[in-house]
C-alpha positions, 0 to 999 in steps of 0.5 A: 513437424518434421513429417509437414517439412518433410513432405514439402520436401519431397513434394514442393520443393527442388532439390538435389537429391538423387534419392528424391528426384528418383520418385519423382521421375516415377511419380511423372513417368507415371502421369504421362503413361496415364496420359498416353494410355488414355488419349490411346484407349479414347482415340481408339475406342471412341473415336476407331481410329486404328491403333497404330494411329492411335499410339502414336498420337497418343505418345507425343501429349504424353512424352510433353508432360515427361518432360515438362515434368522433369525439366520442372518438378524433378531436375534442377539443373540443365546441361543443354539451355537449346530446349528444342535440342534438350526435348530432341534429346530427352525424347 
């Protein structure tokens, strides 16, 4: 029972625990990296787009995934009410 509640707290529940947020942010960053790198590989090797252009294109979905995971899963408190400004500063 303890293990199950710890798993729920770590993965699902919103929390202000800095340690849990730290690990969640690392996980979110890993997912964003996977999106970024996968798109870079696909655009460069399969679509034969120049690698610097592919990197610029793949960066955008990668940072968007990181932002969405961060605001919905990692952190509870938001300093800025304007989402556009928040995304700008996040990026």
